[in-house]
N, C-alpha and C positions, 0 to 999 in steps of 0.2 A: 332699571331705576331701583333705588333702595327699597327694602321691604318696609322700612319705616320712614315714608316720605315726610318732609318738613311740614309743620302746620303753617298756614298763611296768615296768621293773625297780624294785624297791622298795629303800629303805634304812631302817635301824633308827635311830629317834630316841628319846633318852632323855626321858620325860615323867614327872616325879616318881617314883613308886615301880615304874613299868612302863617298858619299852621297847616301842615301837609300830614295826610295819612299815608304812611309808608310801610309796606312789607320789606323786610331786611332778613333774608335767610341764606344759609350755606356759608361756606368758608372757601376762600381762594381768591383768585383774580376777580375784580368787580365787574358785573354786568349790570347796566342801567336800562330798564325797560319803560318805554314811554308810550302810553296809550292815547287814543284820540276822541272825537265826538262820537256818541255820547256814552264813552265807556268809563272804566275805572281799573284799577291795578289787577283786579281778580280776572279780568278778560285773559291775562297772561298765565293762568293757573298751571296749563300743561307745560309751558315754557319754563316757568320758575321751577317747578318740580324737576324737570329734565336737567336744567342747568345745575341745580344744587346737586343733583346725583352725579353730574359730571365733573364736580370739583370746582364749582364757581360760587362766589358770593353774589346774590342777586338783590338788587335794589329796585322795587317797583312802587313808585308813588301814585296815589291819585292827584293828578295835576290840579292846580288852582281852578276852582269852579266845579269840579267833577267828584263824584264818589263822596267820601266822607272828609275831604279836605275843605278848607274855608272857601266860601263864595262871596269874595268881596263885591260890593255894589259899584256899578258904573262901567261904562265901556272902556275906559282908559285904564281900568285895573287889569285888562287882559292883553295889553300890548306885548309884543315879542321880547322887548328888554326886560319886561317884569317877570315873564315866564322863564326866560334864560336865567335871570337873577335867581329865582326860586331854585332851579336846578343846581347852579354853581353853589348856592348857599346851602343846599342840601348835602352835596358832596363834601364841602368844607365842614359842615356839622358833623358828618359821619367819619371824617379824617381820611377821606379817599381822593387820591391824587389824580388817578385817571381810570377810565372805564371803557369797556366795550359797550355800544349802544345798540339796542334792538328797539325798533319803533315803528308805530303803525298810524296812519291817518295824520291828525294834527301833530301826534307825537313825532312822526317821521319828519314832517317839516321843521319842527323843532330841532329834531336830530340833524338835519342837514345843516341848519344854520349854526348849531353848537360846534359841529365838526369843522366848519369853516372859519368861525370866529374865534374859537378857543382850541386849536389843533393839539395843543399839549394835553388836553384833558380827555381826549377821545382816541382810543386805541384801534377801534374798528367800528364801522357802522353797518348795521343791516336794516334796510328801509323796506317795509312791507307796503305795498299798494301805491304809495305816494313818492314821486320822484323829486328831484331837485326843484325847488320853487321857480327858478328861471326856466327849467326844462318844461314845467307845466304852463308857464305863461307863453311859451313860444311853441306850444304843441298843435296849433293850428285851430281852425274853426270846429272841428269835431270835438275838441277838449272844451271849448267855450260853450258849445251846446249842451254838453254833459254837465257842466258846471253851472247852469242857469239858476239852480236854486239859491247860489250864493247871493245873487241880486235880490231874490225874494226875502231871504233872511235878513237883508241890510236894515229894513224898515222897523224900527222898535214897536212892538205891539202886533204887528200883522202876523208874523210867523207864531208868536205866542198864542194868538187867538185860533189860528187855523190848524196848526200842527196836531192838537190834541183832538180835534173833531173826529166823530165816529170811531172812537177808541184808536186814535192814531193811524187812521186807514191809509192816508198818503204814504206816511213813514213806513208802515208795515208792507205796502205794495212796492215802494221804491226800493228799500233796503233789505227786504226779506222775501221778496217774490210773493207777497200777499199772505204771509204766514199769519195765522191767527195767534192771539195771545194765549200762551199756555202750550204752544207747540215747539217753541224754542227757547231754551233757558237763557240764551244771551240777549234775544229780544226782550224777554221778560225783565231781565235785570236792567236793561236799559230804560225801558219804559217805567219801572218803579222808581229809578233815580230821576228821570225827567219830571216825574209828576210831583216831586218835592217842592215846596215853596222856593221860587227863586232859581231853581236849577235849570229850567230850559233857557232863561234869560242869559244866565251865567255861560251856558255852553255857547249860545248864539253870539254872545259878546266876543268870543274868540275871533269869529268871522267879522264882526264889525270893527273890531280894533285894529286888524291886520290887514284887510283888503277892501279898499273903497272901490265903488262902482267904477271910477275912473281908473284905477289901477287894474281892475278886473278886464277892462277893455283892451289894455295894453298887450303888446306881444313880448314884453319883457318886464320883469319885476324890477322897476328902476331902482328901488331902494336897496336892492341887493347887488347891484353891478360892482360894487367895490368888495363883496364877499370874496375872500381868496378862494381858489380851487381847493377841493378836498384832498388832503394828503394821506389820509389813513385808507387802508383797505375798505372797500365798500361792496356790499352785496345788495343787489336790488331785486326784489320779489314781487311779481305781478300775477294776478289771476284772471283768467279768461272769461269769467261772468261778473267782472267788475262793473258796477252800475254807474260810477262817477269819474273814472279816470281811464283815459286810453293807454294802451301799451307804449305809444310813442312817448309819453311824458316820462316813462321810467326809462326806457332805452336811450332817449336823448340826454338822460342824466349823465351819461358817460363823458360828455362834453365838459362837465364841470368837475371832474374827478381827475386829479393828477396822479394819485396813487393807484394800486391795483383795483380794477373793476370787474365784477362778475354779475351776470344776469341770470335769474331762474324764473321761468313760466310754469305756473300751476294750472292744471286743467280742471274744469267742471267745479270750480269754486268761485264764490262771490267775494264781496269786499272784505269779509271778516276772516281773512286767512288765519291768524293764529288760533281762533276759536273753532273754525269750521274745516281747517286742515291741520289739526294740532300735531300729528305726528310728523307731517312733512315740514311744517314750520319749525318745530323743534329741532329736528334733524339738520335742516339747512343752517339755523342759527348757530347750533353747537359746532357743526363742521366749519363754519366760516370762522368762528372765534377760535377753534383749535388751530386751524391752519395759520392764523396770525401768531399764535403762541410757537408753533413748531418753526415757522420761519425766523422768529426772534431768537430762538435757541440754536440755530445752526451756526 
């Protein structure tokens, strides 16, 4: 890595109805990093620095509702078309034609849909933790059991009242093996963000806007049946201490990939792979992107 790593200061960029806080560092082919719930672009710190040092331009936005980006009011403000519109609008504003995508959690779901619906804009996809949405829907009852919290979070006001109880005890137990505040910088960052006015509701609205209880019960994501197969090279990465997602939902994603498919399993790591396995995550991401470039230049 460079002895003078880039600073990760963000700037606000107007994209349609929202302003997004965006880290934009490095020079070279563009890599777009998409975080999930309840994160922000800085979760990718290790990957941003590694990619920039490897000769890439890295674009890492706080997605709408998260971090220092705008948090519009209302469930309908967080539908997939609006989120995709933000991303495409951001690329257009920056004059970027196509990108490699690295994505985690909700960001990974967005990445899958982006790669399928606008294939000309996505050169490769690296999906951390979360597989293709149709693979998640069809991954069996075990996946439904792990995803039960999505039903809890559907009712406006209920999760907002219960999640912060006892200093976010349920969330700390579920997502961080019971870690106390102050013991994990990523947990602390997430809790600080969630405690800001309107931030928890904005994050929960991603679930409410894009997955109804009726859709949750189905074995296929009906609204995505017409999504074309993914034609770019895809790397799926899953970790064996994952609390919300089965391995099957990632490996079954191969069914929806028409291009090259690769799968990597990381041991002894929970859901937050980019932050809690930073060296492995960065290495795998760079190797995958590099392999696409090498293949393109043969």
